[in-house]
C-alpha positions in Angstrom: -53.1 20.6 -10.3 -52.6 23.9 -8.5 -49.4 25.9 -8.4 -49.0 25.0 -4.7 -49.5 21.3 -5.4 -46.8 21.4 -8.2 -44.4 23.2 -5.8 -45.0 20.7 -3.0 -44.5 17.8 -5.5 -41.3 19.3 -6.8 -39.9 19.7 -3.2 -40.8 16.1 -2.3 -39.1 14.8 -5.4 -36.0 17.0 -4.8 -35.8 15.7 -1.2 -36.1 12.1 -2.4 -33.4 12.6 -5.0 -31.1 14.2 -2.5 -31.8 11.3 0.0 -31.1 8.6 -2.6 -27.8 10.4 -3.7 -26.7 10.8 -0.1 -27.3 7.1 0.6 -25.4 6.1 -2.5 -22.5 8.3 -1.7 -22.4 7.0 1.9 -22.0 3.4 0.7 -19.7 4.3 -2.1 -17.3 6.3 0.1 -17.4 4.4 3.3 -14.0 2.9 4.3 -13.2 -0.6 3.4 -10.1 -2.3 4.9 -8.3 -5.4 3.6 -5.1 -7.2 4.4 -2.8 -8.9 2.0 -0.4 -11.5 3.5 2.5 -12.9 1.5 5.6 -14.7 2.5 8.7 -16.0 0.9 11.8 -17.9 2.1 15.1 -16.2 1.2 18.4 -18.0 1.5 20.2 -15.1 3.2 20.7 -14.2 6.9 18.1 -12.0 8.5 20.7 -9.2 8.8 21.2 -9.1 5.0 17.4 -9.2 4.3 16.9 -6.4 6.8 19.6 -4.3 5.3 18.2 -4.8 1.8 14.7 -3.9 2.9 15.5 -1.0 5.2 16.5 1.3 2.4 13.4 1.9 0.3 15.6 3.3 -2.5 16.3 -0.4 -3.3 12.5 -0.8 -4.0 13.0 0.7 -7.5 14.8 -2.6 -8.3 12.0 -4.9 -7.1 8.7 -2.9 -7.1 6.7 -3.2 -10.3 5.1 0.3 -10.1 7.8 2.3 -8.5 9.8 4.7 -10.7 10.8 7.6 -8.4 11.8 7.8 -4.8 13.6 10.4 -2.6 14.6 10.5 1.0 13.1 13.7 2.5 13.8 13.2 6.3 15.7 10.9 8.6 15.5 10.2 12.3 12.5 12.3 13.1 12.4 13.4 16.8 15.2 11.1 17.7 13.3 8.0 16.5 15.1 5.9 13.9 13.0 6.3 10.8 13.1 7.6 7.3 10.5 9.5 5.3 10.5 8.9 1.6 8.6 10.6 -1.2 7.5 7.9 -3.6 5.9 8.1 -7.0 4.3 4.9 -8.2 2.7 4.5 -11.7 -0.5 2.5 -11.4 -1.7 0.9 -14.7 -5.3 1.8 -15.5 -5.9 0.4 -19.0 -3.4 -0.9 -21.5 -0.3 1.3 -21.3 -2.2 4.1 -19.6 -0.8 4.8 -16.1 -1.5 7.4 -13.5 1.3 8.7 -11.3 0.6 8.7 -7.6 3.0 10.6 -5.3 2.9 10.1 -1.6 5.1 10.0 1.5 6.1 6.8 3.3 7.5 6.7 6.8 9.7 3.7 7.5 10.1 2.8 11.1 13.0 0.6 12.2 10.9 -1.1 14.8 13.0 -4.2 15.6 16.4 -4.4 14.0 16.8 -7.6 11.9 13.3 -8.8 12.9 10.7 -6.2 11.8 10.2 -3.2 9.6 7.1 -1.1 9.3 6.0 1.5 6.6 3.1 3.8 7.0 1.6 5.8 4.2 -1.3 7.9 3.3 -2.5 9.0 -0.2 -4.8 11.9 0.5 -6.1 12.5 -3.0 -7.4 8.9 -3.0 -8.4 8.7 0.7 -6.1 5.7 1.0 -4.2 4.8 4.2 -1.9 1.8 4.6 0.6 0.0 6.6 3.1 -2.5 5.4 4.9 -4.6 8.0 7.7 -7.0 7.2 8.6 -9.8 9.7 12.0 -11.5 9.3 12.0 -15.0 10.8 15.3 -17.0 10.7 14.8 -20.6 9.7 15.6 -23.4 7.4 14.0 -25.1 4.4 15.0 -28.2 2.4 17.8 -26.1 0.7 19.4 -24.7 3.8 19.2 -21.9 6.2 17.9 -18.4 5.6 15.1 -16.0 6.5 11.3 -16.4 6.1 10.1 -12.9 5.1 6.4 -12.4 5.9 4.6 -9.3 4.8 1.3 -7.9 6.1 0.0 -5.1 3.9 -3.1 -3.4 5.3 -5.0 -0.8 3.2 -8.1 1.3 4.0 -9.7 3.1 1.1 -13.2 4.0 -0.1 -15.4 1.0 -0.8 -16.0 2.3 -4.3 -12.3 1.8 -5.2 -11.5 -1.1 -2.9 -11.8 -3.9 -5.4 -9.5 -2.3 -7.9 -7.1 -1.3 -5.2 -7.0 -4.8 -3.7 -6.5 -6.4 -7.0 -3.7 -4.1 -8.0 -2.0 -4.3 -4.6 -2.3 -8.1 -4.5 -0.6 -8.5 -7.9 2.1 -6.0 -7.0 2.9 -7.5 -3.6 3.0 -11.1 -4.9 5.6 -9.9 -7.4 7.3 -7.7 -4.8 8.3 -10.6 -2.5 9.4 -12.8 -5.4 11.5 -9.9 -6.7 13.0 -9.2 -3.3 14.0 -12.9 -3.0 15.7 -12.9 -6.3 17.5 -9.5 -5.7 18.7 -10.6 -2.3 19.8 -14.1 -3.3 21.6 -12.7 -6.3 23.1 -10.0 -4.1 21.7 -7.2 -6.3 20.6 -5.3 -3.2 
């Protein structure tokens, strides 16, 4: 094979490798969105549930991964909201955890009926919205509030299965822990 032929073959192989890597990266990093819906009935009035949820500092009591949280801004541009800096510790393997720090904006959208939290974790290309709906009602044990949560996350497809699995476990526990904390008047 001539020198020109070797050079042409090398260029074609390089182009093929770059094309394959580009395609793999495209599919690995393309956004994937999923929604986790959970709900629980709490034997407390909607006003009490709203009050307990509306201050995210309480979440250290009931969130399995949350260990640090600070209020960094309130009532931005005259809109009733709070911005929190949160650090969650996500388990990776055994007792190994990675800290993830991010800001959450809590919007007080509909007093005693709805709360919304928006967040973005830039280092992991993760964007999310957590909306809590408070619906007064009754069950076989009396009156209270049905708390419904819609937790939507968009992240790279490559990490979506781990993210969804971890979020689903955390948010199933989250609502159960909120119920216990509110019914026992811890928050």
